[in-house]
Backbone as JSON Lines, residues from 0, in Angstrom:
{"i":0,"aa":"M","n":[36.96,-4.73,-39.56],"ca":[36.45,-6.1,-39.62],"c":[37.56,-7.09,-39.27]}
{"i":1,"aa":"S","n":[37.27,-8.06,-38.41],"ca":[38.27,-9.04,-38.03],"c":[38.59,-9.97,-39.19]}
{"i":2,"aa":"T","n":[39.79,-10.57,-39.15],"ca":[40.19,-11.5,-40.2],"c":[39.21,-12.67,-40.31]}
{"i":3,"aa":"K","n":[38.77,-13.19,-39.15],"ca":[37.85,-14.32,-39.15],"c":[36.54,-13.96,-39.86]}
{"i":4,"aa":"L","n":[35.96,-12.82,-39.5],"ca":[34.69,-12.42,-40.11],"c":[34.87,-12.14,-41.59]}
{"i":5,"aa":"H","n":[35.99,-11.52,-41.93],"ca":[36.3,-11.24,-43.34],"c":[36.35,-12.54,-44.14]}
{"i":6,"aa":"N","n":[37.04,-13.55,-43.63],"ca":[37.17,-14.83,-44.32],"c":[35.83,-15.56,-44.42]}
{"i":7,"aa":"L","n":[35.04,-15.48,-43.36],"ca":[33.71,-16.1,-43.38],"c":[32.83,-15.49,-44.46]}
{"i":8,"aa":"L","n":[32.8,-14.17,-44.53],"ca":[31.98,-13.49,-45.51],"c":[32.46,-13.74,-46.93]}
{"i":9,"aa":"F","n":[33.78,-13.77,-47.11],"ca":[34.33,-14.01,-48.44],"c":[33.98,-15.41,-48.93]}
{"i":10,"aa":"A","n":[34.12,-16.41,-48.05],"ca":[33.78,-17.78,-48.43],"c":[32.3,-17.9,-48.79]}
{"i":11,"aa":"Y","n":[31.45,-17.27,-47.99],"ca":[30.0,-17.3,-48.26],"c":[29.69,-16.65,-49.61]}
{"i":12,"aa":"T","n":[30.29,-15.5,-49.86],"ca":[30.04,-14.77,-51.1],"c":[30.52,-15.56,-52.31]}
{"i":13,"aa":"M","n":[31.71,-16.14,-52.21],"ca":[32.24,-16.94,-53.3],"c":[31.31,-18.11,-53.64]}
{"i":14,"aa":"N","n":[30.82,-18.77,-52.62],"ca":[29.96,-19.92,-52.84],"c":[28.61,-19.5,-53.45]}
{"i":15,"aa":"K","n":[28.08,-18.39,-52.98],"ca":[26.75,-17.95,-53.43],"c":[26.75,-17.46,-54.88]}
{"i":16,"aa":"F","n":[27.82,-16.8,-55.27],"ca":[27.82,-16.14,-56.58],"c":[28.75,-16.79,-57.61]}
{"i":17,"aa":"S","n":[29.4,-17.89,-57.27],"ca":[30.38,-18.48,-58.2],"c":[29.74,-18.98,-59.49]}
{"i":18,"aa":"D","n":[28.52,-19.5,-59.42],"ca":[27.86,-20.0,-60.64],"c":[27.68,-18.89,-61.66]}
{"i":19,"aa":"N","n":[27.29,-17.71,-61.2],"ca":[27.12,-16.58,-62.13],"c":[28.45,-16.14,-62.71]}
{"i":20,"aa":"M","n":[29.48,-16.14,-61.88],"ca":[30.8,-15.72,-62.34],"c":[31.39,-16.71,-63.34]}
{"i":21,"aa":"E","n":[31.03,-18.0,-63.2],"ca":[31.59,-19.04,-64.05],"c":[31.06,-18.99,-65.48]}
{"i":22,"aa":"K","n":[29.9,-18.38,-65.69],"ca":[29.28,-18.4,-67.02],"c":[30.21,-17.79,-68.08]}
{"i":23,"aa":"T","n":[30.92,-16.74,-67.7],"ca":[31.81,-16.06,-68.66],"c":[32.94,-16.96,-69.12]}
{"i":24,"aa":"F","n":[33.4,-17.85,-68.24],"ca":[34.61,-18.63,-68.53],"c":[34.34,-20.12,-68.74]}
{"i":25,"aa":"Y","n":[33.07,-20.51,-68.78],"ca":[32.74,-21.93,-68.83],"c":[33.44,-22.66,-69.99]}
{"i":26,"aa":"D","n":[33.28,-22.16,-71.2],"ca":[33.85,-22.84,-72.37],"c":[35.37,-22.88,-72.32]}
{"i":27,"aa":"R","n":[35.97,-21.8,-71.88],"ca":[37.43,-21.75,-71.81],"c":[37.96,-22.71,-70.75]}
{"i":28,"aa":"K","n":[37.33,-22.73,-69.58],"ca":[37.79,-23.64,-68.53],"c":[37.56,-25.09,-68.91]}
{"i":29,"aa":"K","n":[36.46,-25.37,-69.54],"ca":[36.18,-26.74,-69.97],"c":[37.27,-27.24,-70.92]}
{"i":30,"aa":"K","n":[37.68,-26.39,-71.83],"ca":[38.74,-26.75,-72.77],"c":[40.07,-26.95,-72.06]}
{"i":31,"aa":"L","n":[40.38,-26.11,-71.09],"ca":[41.65,-26.18,-70.37],"c":[41.73,-27.38,-69.43]}
{"i":32,"aa":"L","n":[40.62,-27.73,-68.77],"ca":[40.67,-28.63,-67.63],"c":[40.05,-30.01,-67.85]}
{"i":33,"aa":"S","n":[39.25,-30.19,-68.88],"ca":[38.51,-31.44,-69.01],"c":[39.39,-32.65,-69.33]}
{"i":34,"aa":"N","n":[40.6,-32.42,-69.85],"ca":[41.49,-33.54,-70.19],"c":[42.59,-33.76,-69.16]}
{"i":35,"aa":"V","n":[42.5,-33.09,-68.03],"ca":[43.48,-33.28,-66.96],"c":[43.36,-34.68,-66.37]}
{"i":36,"aa":"K","n":[44.5,-35.34,-66.17],"ca":[44.51,-36.7,-65.63],"c":[45.5,-36.79,-64.46]}
{"i":37,"aa":"G","n":[45.38,-37.87,-63.67],"ca":[46.35,-38.12,-62.61],"c":[46.14,-37.23,-61.41]}
{"i":38,"aa":"K","n":[47.25,-36.77,-60.83],"ca":[47.18,-35.9,-59.65],"c":[47.11,-34.44,-60.06]}
{"i":39,"aa":"V","n":[46.26,-33.69,-59.36],"ca":[46.11,-32.26,-59.62],"c":[46.23,-31.49,-58.31]}
{"i":40,"aa":"V","n":[46.96,-30.4,-58.33],"ca":[46.99,-29.45,-57.23],"c":[46.37,-28.16,-57.75]}
{"i":41,"aa":"E","n":[45.33,-27.68,-57.07],"ca":[44.74,-26.4,-57.45],"c":[44.98,-25.4,-56.34]}
{"i":42,"aa":"I","n":[45.66,-24.31,-56.68],"ca":[45.92,-23.27,-55.68],"c":[44.76,-22.27,-55.7]}
{"i":43,"aa":"G","n":[44.42,-21.75,-54.51],"ca":[43.31,-20.81,-54.42],"c":[42.01,-21.42,-54.91]}
{"i":44,"aa":"I","n":[41.75,-22.65,-54.52],"ca":[40.59,-23.36,-55.07],"c":[39.27,-22.79,-54.61]}
{"i":45,"aa":"G","n":[39.27,-22.06,-53.49],"ca":[38.03,-21.46,-53.03],"c":[36.99,-22.52,-52.66]}
{"i":46,"aa":"T","n":[35.79,-22.34,-53.2],"ca":[34.69,-23.26,-52.88],"c":[34.56,-24.41,-53.87]}
{"i":47,"aa":"G","n":[35.53,-24.51,-54.78],"ca":[35.54,-25.64,-55.7],"c":[34.8,-25.42,-57.0]}
{"i":48,"aa":"A","n":[34.77,-24.2,-57.49],"ca":[34.06,-23.9,-58.74],"c":[34.61,-24.68,-59.93]}
{"i":49,"aa":"N","n":[35.9,-25.03,-59.89],"ca":[36.51,-25.73,-61.02],"c":[36.31,-27.24,-61.0]}
{"i":50,"aa":"L","n":[35.8,-27.78,-59.91],"ca":[35.68,-29.23,-59.81],"c":[34.88,-29.82,-60.95]}
{"i":51,"aa":"K","n":[33.83,-29.14,-61.36],"ca":[32.93,-29.69,-62.39],"c":[33.62,-29.9,-63.73]}
{"i":52,"aa":"Y","n":[34.77,-29.27,-63.92],"ca":[35.49,-29.44,-65.19],"c":[36.4,-30.67,-65.19]}
{"i":53,"aa":"Y","n":[36.69,-31.21,-64.01],"ca":[37.63,-32.31,-63.89],"c":[36.94,-33.66,-64.05]}
{"i":54,"aa":"D","n":[37.66,-34.61,-64.61],"ca":[37.23,-36.0,-64.6],"c":[37.14,-36.46,-63.14]}
{"i":55,"aa":"E","n":[36.1,-37.2,-62.8],"ca":[35.89,-37.61,-61.41],"c":[36.9,-38.64,-60.93]}
{"i":56,"aa":"K","n":[37.73,-39.18,-61.82],"ca":[38.71,-40.19,-61.42],"c":[39.99,-39.57,-60.88]}
{"i":57,"aa":"I","n":[40.16,-38.27,-61.04],"ca":[41.42,-37.66,-60.63],"c":[41.42,-37.33,-59.14]}
{"i":58,"aa":"E","n":[42.62,-37.15,-58.61],"ca":[42.82,-36.76,-57.22],"c":[43.2,-35.29,-57.18]}
{"i":59,"aa":"V","n":[42.44,-34.48,-56.42],"ca":[42.66,-33.04,-56.38],"c":[43.12,-32.62,-54.98]}
{"i":60,"aa":"T","n":[44.32,-32.07,-54.89],"ca":[44.79,-31.47,-53.65],"c":[44.43,-29.99,-53.7]}
{"i":61,"aa":"C","n":[43.63,-29.55,-52.76],"ca":[43.03,-28.22,-52.78],"c":[43.73,-27.32,-51.78]}
{"i":62,"aa":"I","n":[44.34,-26.26,-52.28],"ca":[45.09,-25.34,-51.41],"c":[44.41,-23.98,-51.38]}
{"i":63,"aa":"D","n":[44.14,-23.5,-50.17],"ca":[43.54,-22.17,-50.03],"c":[43.9,-21.62,-48.64]}
{"i":64,"aa":"P","n":[44.21,-20.33,-48.55],"ca":[44.56,-19.76,-47.24],"c":[43.34,-19.53,-46.34]}
{"i":65,"aa":"N","n":[42.15,-19.59,-46.91],"ca":[40.92,-19.32,-46.15],"c":[40.3,-20.64,-45.67]}
{"i":66,"aa":"P","n":[40.38,-20.95,-44.38],"ca":[39.87,-22.24,-43.89],"c":[38.36,-22.39,-44.01]}
{"i":67,"aa":"Y","n":[37.65,-21.28,-44.15],"ca":[36.19,-21.35,-44.23],"c":[35.7,-21.74,-45.62]}
{"i":68,"aa":"M","n":[36.61,-21.86,-46.57],"ca":[36.25,-22.38,-47.89],"c":[35.97,-23.89,-47.82]}
{"i":69,"aa":"Q","n":[36.59,-24.56,-46.86],"ca":[36.56,-26.03,-46.84],"c":[35.14,-26.58,-46.73]}
{"i":70,"aa":"K","n":[34.31,-25.95,-45.93],"ca":[32.93,-26.42,-45.77],"c":[32.2,-26.46,-47.1]}
{"i":71,"aa":"Y","n":[32.31,-25.38,-47.87],"ca":[31.64,-25.31,-49.17],"c":[32.31,-26.23,-50.18]}
{"i":72,"aa":"L","n":[33.63,-26.32,-50.1],"ca":[34.37,-27.2,-50.99],"c":[33.94,-28.65,-50.8]}
{"i":73,"aa":"N","n":[33.84,-29.08,-49.56],"ca":[33.42,-30.46,-49.28],"c":[32.01,-30.72,-49.81]}
{"i":74,"aa":"K","n":[31.13,-29.74,-49.61],"ca":[29.75,-29.88,-50.08],"c":[29.69,-29.97,-51.6]}
{"i":75,"aa":"N","n":[30.45,-29.1,-52.27],"ca":[30.44,-29.09,-53.73],"c":[31.1,-30.33,-54.32]}
{"i":76,"aa":"S","n":[32.09,-30.89,-53.61],"ca":[32.75,-32.09,-54.12],"c":[31.82,-33.28,-54.14]}
{"i":77,"aa":"K","n":[30.8,-33.26,-53.29],"ca":[29.84,-34.37,-53.21],"c":[28.82,-34.35,-54.34]}
{"i":78,"aa":"K","n":[28.82,-33.27,-55.11],"ca":[27.95,-33.22,-56.28],"c":[28.45,-34.16,-57.37]}
{"i":79,"aa":"G","n":[29.72,-34.54,-57.26],"ca":[30.32,-35.52,-58.15],"c":[30.97,-36.6,-57.31]}
{"i":80,"aa":"N","n":[32.07,-37.12,-57.81],"ca":[32.77,-38.17,-57.06],"c":[34.26,-37.88,-57.01]}
{"i":81,"aa":"W","n":[34.59,-36.59,-56.82],"ca":[35.99,-36.2,-56.84],"c":[36.66,-36.55,-55.51]}
{"i":82,"aa":"K","n":[37.89,-37.04,-55.6],"ca":[38.68,-37.3,-54.4],"c":[39.48,-36.03,-54.1]}
{"i":83,"aa":"I","n":[39.17,-35.39,-52.97],"ca":[39.84,-34.14,-52.66],"c":[40.53,-34.21,-51.3]}
{"i":84,"aa":"K","n":[41.58,-33.4,-51.2],"ca":[42.28,-33.21,-49.92],"c":[42.51,-31.71,-49.77]}
{"i":85,"aa":"F","n":[42.06,-31.14,-48.65],"ca":[42.19,-29.7,-48.43],"c":[43.41,-29.41,-47.57]}
{"i":86,"aa":"I","n":[44.2,-28.44,-48.03],"ca":[45.34,-27.96,-47.25],"c":[45.18,-26.46,-47.08]}
{"i":87,"aa":"K","n":[45.1,-26.01,-45.84],"ca":[45.08,-24.57,-45.59],"c":[46.51,-24.05,-45.74]}
{"i":88,"aa":"G","n":[46.71,-23.21,-46.72],"ca":[48.06,-22.72,-46.96],"c":[48.1,-21.79,-48.15]}
{"i":89,"aa":"S","n":[49.3,-21.31,-48.44],"ca":[49.48,-20.33,-49.51],"c":[50.3,-20.92,-50.65]}
{"i":90,"aa":"S","n":[50.21,-20.27,-51.79],"ca":[50.97,-20.71,-52.96],"c":[52.46,-20.42,-52.8]}
{"i":91,"aa":"E","n":[52.81,-19.52,-51.88],"ca":[54.22,-19.21,-51.65],"c":[54.94,-20.3,-50.85]}
{"i":92,"aa":"N","n":[54.17,-21.15,-50.21],"ca":[54.77,-22.22,-49.4],"c":[53.85,-23.45,-49.48]}
{"i":93,"aa":"I","n":[53.92,-24.17,-50.58],"ca":[53.05,-25.32,-50.8],"c":[53.61,-26.51,-50.03]}
{"i":94,"aa":"E","n":[52.84,-27.0,-49.09],"ca":[53.31,-28.07,-48.2],"c":[53.15,-29.44,-48.85]}
{"i":95,"aa":"L","n":[53.88,-29.62,-49.95],"ca":[53.89,-30.88,-50.69],"c":[55.32,-31.16,-51.13]}
{"i":96,"aa":"P","n":[55.67,-32.43,-51.36],"ca":[57.04,-32.77,-51.76],"c":[57.37,-32.28,-53.17]}
{"i":97,"aa":"N","n":[58.66,-32.26,-53.46],"ca":[59.11,-32.0,-54.82],"c":[58.55,-33.05,-55.77]}
{"i":98,"aa":"N","n":[58.3,-32.65,-57.01],"ca":[57.88,-33.59,-58.06],"c":[56.65,-34.4,-57.66]}
{"i":99,"aa":"Y","n":[55.69,-33.73,-57.03],"ca":[54.54,-34.43,-56.45],"c":[53.4,-34.68,-57.44]}
{"i":100,"aa":"T","n":[53.15,-33.71,-58.33],"ca":[51.89,-33.72,-59.06],"c":[52.07,-33.62,-60.57]}
{"i":101,"aa":"D","n":[51.05,-34.09,-61.28],"ca":[51.06,-34.02,-62.74],"c":[50.64,-32.64,-63.25]}
{"i":102,"aa":"Y","n":[49.75,-31.99,-62.5],"ca":[49.23,-30.68,-62.9],"c":[49.12,-29.77,-61.69]}
{"i":103,"aa":"V","n":[49.36,-28.47,-61.94],"ca":[48.97,-27.42,-61.0],"c":[48.04,-26.49,-61.77]}
{"i":104,"aa":"V","n":[46.94,-26.1,-61.14],"ca":[45.94,-25.25,-61.78],"c":[45.76,-23.97,-60.99]}
{"i":105,"aa":"S","n":[45.68,-22.85,-61.71],"ca":[45.42,-21.55,-61.1],"c":[44.47,-20.78,-62.01]}
{"i":106,"aa":"T","n":[43.31,-20.39,-61.49],"ca":[42.39,-19.55,-62.26],"c":[41.98,-18.35,-61.41]}
{"i":107,"aa":"H","n":[42.36,-17.18,-61.89],"ca":[42.08,-15.91,-61.2],"c":[42.59,-15.93,-59.76]}
{"i":108,"aa":"V","n":[43.82,-16.36,-59.6],"ca":[44.45,-16.43,-58.29],"c":[45.74,-15.61,-58.25]}
{"i":109,"aa":"L","n":[46.53,-15.66,-59.31],"ca":[47.87,-15.06,-59.3],"c":[47.83,-13.53,-59.18]}
{"i":110,"aa":"C","n":[46.71,-12.93,-59.45],"ca":[46.57,-11.48,-59.29],"c":[46.67,-11.07,-57.82]}
{"i":111,"aa":"S","n":[46.38,-12.0,-56.92],"ca":[46.28,-11.62,-55.51],"c":[47.26,-12.33,-54.57]}
{"i":112,"aa":"V","n":[48.14,-13.18,-55.11],"ca":[49.12,-13.8,-54.22],"c":[50.1,-12.74,-53.75]}
{"i":113,"aa":"N","n":[50.67,-12.93,-52.57],"ca":[51.57,-11.92,-52.0],"c":[52.87,-11.81,-52.76]}
{"i":114,"aa":"D","n":[53.41,-12.94,-53.19],"ca":[54.71,-12.95,-53.88],"c":[54.56,-13.83,-55.12]}
{"i":115,"aa":"L","n":[54.38,-13.21,-56.27],"ca":[54.11,-13.95,-57.51],"c":[55.28,-14.83,-57.91]}
{"i":116,"aa":"E","n":[56.49,-14.29,-57.86],"ca":[57.67,-15.07,-58.28],"c":[57.86,-16.3,-57.39]}
{"i":117,"aa":"K","n":[57.73,-16.12,-56.1],"ca":[57.89,-17.25,-55.18],"c":[56.79,-18.29,-55.4]}
{"i":118,"aa":"S","n":[55.57,-17.84,-55.67],"ca":[54.47,-18.75,-55.93],"c":[54.74,-19.6,-57.17]}
{"i":119,"aa":"L","n":[55.23,-18.98,-58.22],"ca":[55.5,-19.72,-59.46],"c":[56.65,-20.7,-59.28]}
{"i":120,"aa":"L","n":[57.65,-20.34,-58.51],"ca":[58.75,-21.27,-58.22],"c":[58.25,-22.47,-57.42]}
{"i":121,"aa":"E","n":[57.32,-22.24,-56.5],"ca":[56.73,-23.34,-55.74],"c":[55.89,-24.24,-56.64]}
{"i":122,"aa":"I","n":[55.15,-23.64,-57.54],"ca":[54.36,-24.41,-58.5],"c":[55.28,-25.31,-59.33]}
{"i":123,"aa":"K","n":[56.36,-24.74,-59.81],"ca":[57.31,-25.52,-60.6],"c":[57.94,-26.64,-59.77]}
{"i":124,"aa":"R","n":[58.24,-26.36,-58.53],"ca":[58.88,-27.35,-57.65],"c":[58.02,-28.59,-57.45]}
{"i":125,"aa":"V","n":[56.71,-28.4,-57.23],"ca":[55.86,-29.55,-56.91],"c":[55.42,-30.32,-58.16]}
{"i":126,"aa":"L","n":[55.65,-29.76,-59.33],"ca":[55.32,-30.47,-60.57],"c":[56.34,-31.57,-60.86]}
{"i":127,"aa":"K","n":[55.83,-32.69,-61.38],"ca":[56.72,-33.73,-61.87],"c":[57.4,-33.25,-63.16]}
{"i":128,"aa":"K","n":[58.44,-33.96,-63.57],"ca":[59.07,-33.65,-64.85],"c":[58.03,-33.77,-65.95]}
{"i":129,"aa":"N","n":[57.97,-32.78,-66.82],"ca":[56.99,-32.69,-67.9],"c":[55.57,-32.41,-67.39]}
{"i":130,"aa":"G","n":[55.43,-32.12,-66.1],"ca":[54.13,-31.74,-65.57],"c":[53.7,-30.38,-66.1]}
{"i":131,"aa":"K","n":[52.4,-30.1,-66.05],"ca":[51.84,-28.88,-66.62],"c":[51.27,-27.95,-65.55]}
{"i":132,"aa":"F","n":[51.6,-26.69,-65.7],"ca":[50.96,-25.63,-64.93],"c":[49.93,-24.98,-65.85]}
{"i":133,"aa":"I","n":[48.65,-25.12,-65.49],"ca":[47.55,-24.58,-66.29],"c":[47.03,-23.31,-65.63]}
{"i":134,"aa":"F","n":[46.87,-22.26,-66.41],"ca":[46.47,-20.98,-65.84],"c":[45.43,-20.26,-66.7]}
{"i":135,"aa":"L","n":[44.59,-19.49,-66.03],"ca":[43.67,-18.54,-66.65],"c":[43.62,-17.35,-65.7]}
{"i":136,"aa":"E","n":[44.11,-16.2,-66.15],"ca":[44.3,-15.06,-65.25],"c":[44.0,-13.74,-65.97]}
{"i":137,"aa":"H","n":[43.52,-12.76,-65.22],"ca":[43.47,-11.41,-65.78],"c":[44.82,-10.75,-65.54]}
{"i":138,"aa":"V","n":[45.23,-9.89,-66.47],"ca":[46.59,-9.34,-66.45],"c":[46.55,-7.84,-66.74]}
{"i":139,"aa":"C","n":[47.73,-7.23,-66.65],"ca":[47.81,-5.8,-66.94],"c":[47.61,-5.54,-68.44]}
{"i":140,"aa":"A","n":[47.09,-4.37,-68.74],"ca":[46.95,-3.94,-70.13],"c":[48.33,-3.61,-70.71]}
{"i":141,"aa":"N","n":[48.39,-3.44,-72.01],"ca":[49.66,-3.14,-72.67],"c":[50.2,-1.78,-72.23]}
{"i":142,"aa":"T","n":[51.51,-1.7,-72.08],"ca":[52.17,-0.45,-71.67],"c":[51.85,0.67,-72.64]}
{"i":143,"aa":"G","n":[51.55,1.84,-72.1],"ca":[51.28,3.01,-72.92],"c":[49.82,3.2,-73.28]}
{"i":144,"aa":"T","n":[48.99,2.19,-73.01],"ca":[47.57,2.31,-73.33],"c":[46.84,3.08,-72.24]}
{"i":145,"aa":"K","n":[45.69,3.61,-72.59],"ca":[44.87,4.34,-71.62],"c":[44.45,3.42,-70.47]}
{"i":146,"aa":"L","n":[44.11,2.18,-70.81],"ca":[43.67,1.24,-69.78],"c":[44.8,0.96,-68.79]}
{"i":147,"aa":"K","n":[46.04,0.81,-69.27],"ca":[47.17,0.55,-68.37],"c":[47.35,1.73,-67.41]}
{"i":148,"aa":"K","n":[47.22,2.95,-67.9],"ca":[47.36,4.12,-67.04],"c":[46.26,4.16,-65.98]}
{"i":149,"aa":"V","n":[45.05,3.78,-66.38],"ca":[43.94,3.73,-65.42],"c":[44.19,2.64,-64.38]}
{"i":150,"aa":"Q","n":[44.64,1.48,-64.83],"ca":[44.95,0.38,-63.9],"c":[45.98,0.8,-62.87]}
{"i":151,"aa":"D","n":[47.04,1.46,-63.33],"ca":[48.1,1.91,-62.42],"c":[47.57,2.92,-61.4]}
{"i":152,"aa":"L","n":[46.7,3.8,-61.86],"ca":[46.14,4.84,-60.99],"c":[45.2,4.25,-59.94]}
{"i":153,"aa":"I","n":[44.37,3.34,-60.37],"ca":[43.32,2.8,-59.48],"c":[43.8,1.64,-58.62]}
{"i":154,"aa":"N","n":[44.92,1.02,-58.99],"ca":[45.32,-0.22,-58.32],"c":[45.42,-0.14,-56.79]}
{"i":155,"aa":"P","n":[46.01,0.92,-56.2],"ca":[46.13,0.92,-54.72],"c":[44.78,0.8,-54.0]}
{"i":156,"aa":"P","n":[43.77,1.64,-54.31],"ca":[42.49,1.44,-53.62],"c":[41.79,0.16,-54.04]}
{"i":157,"aa":"W","n":[41.93,-0.21,-55.31],"ca":[41.32,-1.46,-55.79],"c":[41.87,-2.67,-55.02]}
{"i":158,"aa":"K","n":[43.18,-2.69,-54.85],"ca":[43.81,-3.8,-54.15],"c":[43.28,-3.92,-52.73]}
{"i":159,"aa":"Y","n":[43.06,-2.8,-52.08],"ca":[42.54,-2.8,-50.71],"c":[41.1,-3.32,-50.68]}
{"i":160,"aa":"I","n":[40.29,-2.83,-51.59],"ca":[38.87,-3.21,-51.61],"c":[38.68,-4.64,-52.09]}
{"i":161,"aa":"A","n":[39.47,-5.06,-53.08],"ca":[39.29,-6.35,-53.75],"c":[40.19,-7.45,-53.18]}
{"i":162,"aa":"L","n":[40.46,-7.38,-51.89],"ca":[41.13,-8.48,-51.19],"c":[42.48,-8.85,-51.77]}
{"i":163,"aa":"G","n":[43.27,-7.83,-52.11],"ca":[44.63,-8.07,-52.58],"c":[44.78,-8.24,-54.06]}
{"i":164,"aa":"C","n":[43.7,-8.14,-54.81],"ca":[43.76,-8.3,-56.27],"c":[44.49,-7.11,-56.9]}
{"i":165,"aa":"N","n":[45.44,-7.4,-57.79],"ca":[46.19,-6.37,-58.51],"c":[45.7,-6.28,-59.95]}
{"i":166,"aa":"L","n":[45.31,-5.08,-60.37],"ca":[44.87,-4.87,-61.75],"c":[46.03,-4.85,-62.73]}
{"i":167,"aa":"N","n":[47.19,-4.4,-62.27],"ca":[48.3,-4.1,-63.19],"c":[49.47,-5.07,-63.04]}
{"i":168,"aa":"R","n":[49.22,-6.28,-62.62],"ca":[50.29,-7.27,-62.43],"c":[50.65,-7.93,-63.76]}
{"i":169,"aa":"D","n":[51.93,-7.93,-64.09],"ca":[52.41,-8.53,-65.34],"c":[52.72,-10.01,-65.1]}
{"i":170,"aa":"I","n":[51.68,-10.81,-65.07],"ca":[51.8,-12.23,-64.74],"c":[52.55,-13.0,-65.81]}
{"i":171,"aa":"L","n":[52.29,-12.68,-67.06],"ca":[52.92,-13.43,-68.16],"c":[54.44,-13.31,-68.13]}
{"i":172,"aa":"S","n":[54.96,-12.11,-67.92],"ca":[56.42,-11.93,-67.89],"c":[57.05,-12.72,-66.76]}
{"i":173,"aa":"T","n":[56.37,-12.78,-65.62],"ca":[56.91,-13.53,-64.48],"c":[56.88,-15.03,-64.74]}
{"i":174,"aa":"I","n":[55.84,-15.52,-65.4],"ca":[55.82,-16.94,-65.78],"c":[57.01,-17.25,-66.69]}
{"i":175,"aa":"R","n":[57.27,-16.36,-67.64],"ca":[58.39,-16.56,-68.57],"c":[59.72,-16.65,-67.83]}
{"i":176,"aa":"K","n":[59.87,-15.83,-66.77],"ca":[61.14,-15.79,-66.03],"c":[61.34,-17.01,-65.13]}
{"i":177,"aa":"T","n":[60.29,-17.79,-64.91],"ca":[60.36,-18.88,-63.94],"c":[61.14,-20.08,-64.47]}
{"i":178,"aa":"G","n":[61.34,-20.16,-65.77],"ca":[62.2,-21.2,-66.32],"c":[61.5,-22.47,-66.74]}
{"i":179,"aa":"F","n":[60.21,-22.4,-67.05],"ca":[59.53,-23.55,-67.63],"c":[60.11,-23.81,-69.01]}
{"i":180,"aa":"K","n":[60.16,-25.09,-69.4],"ca":[60.81,-25.39,-70.69],"c":[59.92,-25.1,-71.89]}
{"i":181,"aa":"K","n":[58.62,-24.97,-71.65],"ca":[57.71,-24.65,-72.75],"c":[56.54,-23.85,-72.21]}
{"i":182,"aa":"L","n":[56.14,-22.82,-72.93],"ca":[55.02,-21.98,-72.53],"c":[54.11,-21.79,-73.74]}
{"i":183,"aa":"V","n":[52.85,-22.16,-73.56],"ca":[51.84,-22.0,-74.62],"c":[50.7,-21.18,-74.04]}
{"i":184,"aa":"F","n":[50.34,-20.07,-74.69],"ca":[49.32,-19.2,-74.1],"c":[48.57,-18.44,-75.18]}
{"i":185,"aa":"E","n":[47.44,-17.9,-74.77],"ca":[46.6,-17.05,-75.61],"c":[46.27,-15.79,-74.84]}
{"i":186,"aa":"K","n":[46.39,-14.65,-75.49],"ca":[45.94,-13.38,-74.93],"c":[44.58,-13.03,-75.52]}
{"i":187,"aa":"Y","n":[43.69,-12.49,-74.69],"ca":[42.39,-12.07,-75.21],"c":[41.78,-11.03,-74.28]}
{"i":188,"aa":"N","n":[40.77,-10.35,-74.78],"ca":[40.03,-9.37,-73.98],"c":[38.61,-9.85,-73.77]}
{"i":189,"aa":"L","n":[38.12,-9.68,-72.55],"ca":[36.73,-9.99,-72.26],"c":[35.82,-8.97,-72.94]}
{"i":190,"aa":"D","n":[34.6,-9.4,-73.22],"ca":[33.61,-8.48,-73.77],"c":[33.12,-7.5,-72.71]}
{"i":191,"aa":"K","n":[33.16,-7.95,-71.44],"ca":[32.67,-7.12,-70.34],"c":[33.8,-6.85,-69.35]}
{"i":192,"aa":"G","n":[33.61,-5.83,-68.54],"ca":[34.55,-5.58,-67.45],"c":[35.74,-4.76,-67.89]}
{"i":193,"aa":"S","n":[35.62,-3.46,-67.86],"ca":[36.64,-2.6,-68.44],"c":[38.0,-2.72,-67.78]}
{"i":194,"aa":"L","n":[38.05,-2.83,-66.45],"ca":[39.33,-2.83,-65.76],"c":[40.06,-4.16,-65.85]}
{"i":195,"aa":"V","n":[39.32,-5.25,-66.03],"ca":[39.96,-6.57,-66.07],"c":[39.74,-7.25,-67.42]}
{"i":196,"aa":"K","n":[39.64,-6.48,-68.46],"ca":[39.45,-7.05,-69.8],"c":[40.61,-7.94,-70.25]}
{"i":197,"aa":"P","n":[41.86,-7.49,-70.1],"ca":[42.97,-8.31,-70.63],"c":[43.14,-9.61,-69.84]}
{"i":198,"aa":"H","n":[43.19,-10.71,-70.55],"ca":[43.34,-12.04,-69.95],"c":[44.39,-12.85,-70.69]}
{"i":199,"aa":"I","n":[44.93,-13.83,-69.98],"ca":[45.76,-14.84,-70.62],"c":[45.28,-16.22,-70.13]}
{"i":200,"aa":"Q","n":[45.47,-17.22,-70.97],"ca":[45.23,-18.59,-70.54],"c":[46.17,-19.49,-71.31]}
{"i":201,"aa":"G","n":[46.5,-20.63,-70.7],"ca":[47.4,-21.56,-71.37],"c":[48.04,-22.5,-70.38]}
{"i":202,"aa":"Y","n":[49.25,-22.95,-70.72],"ca":[49.96,-23.87,-69.84],"c":[51.46,-23.71,-70.0]}
{"i":203,"aa":"A","n":[52.18,-24.1,-68.96],"ca":[53.64,-24.12,-68.97],"c":[54.09,-25.52,-68.54]}
{"i":204,"aa":"I","n":[55.09,-26.05,-69.21],"ca":[55.57,-27.4,-68.94],"c":[56.93,-27.33,-68.23]}
{"i":205,"aa":"K","n":[57.05,-28.1,-67.15],"ca":[58.29,-28.13,-66.37],"c":[59.38,-28.87,-67.15]}
């Protein structure tokens, strides 16, 4: 399958099924995102599933490597009154100035970025002093558990099938190493989904 066709199908699928996927995380995302103010950069925004959680007065810079997301993103943004700007690009090279934004948001994105450490350093770079990086991500299971062994075993084919998603990525440890001055988070397990049960959510302050 060509890259263009792959991206077209992925954007279509994300838009068609995002409402169903959001039901599991609605309350958690609402708590994380409803009080966000000022400028926001969302990496891997996709078709804009998170827009509904934001106050309509904020400015959202939308970053995604898939250009075919923009059509759906623009359409979904008109359901409210959000001011959005789309940038085709990756989290490893955010085309924004230093100290640009009050918030960076990532939900179920860091599992599939090519270089997690570089992405987090870029997130920190574009945040203003005392700016917040807000995250909700699935993560690897605890070392030594049966689930962690299964994740390690299945990850290579899973990553290929699931568009670069890693089941066994230790996202929390990498956030800790990035040098944010404060990290507040919660670990929890989903009721459904055996391979991606372990999750973290919270924020880090620059």
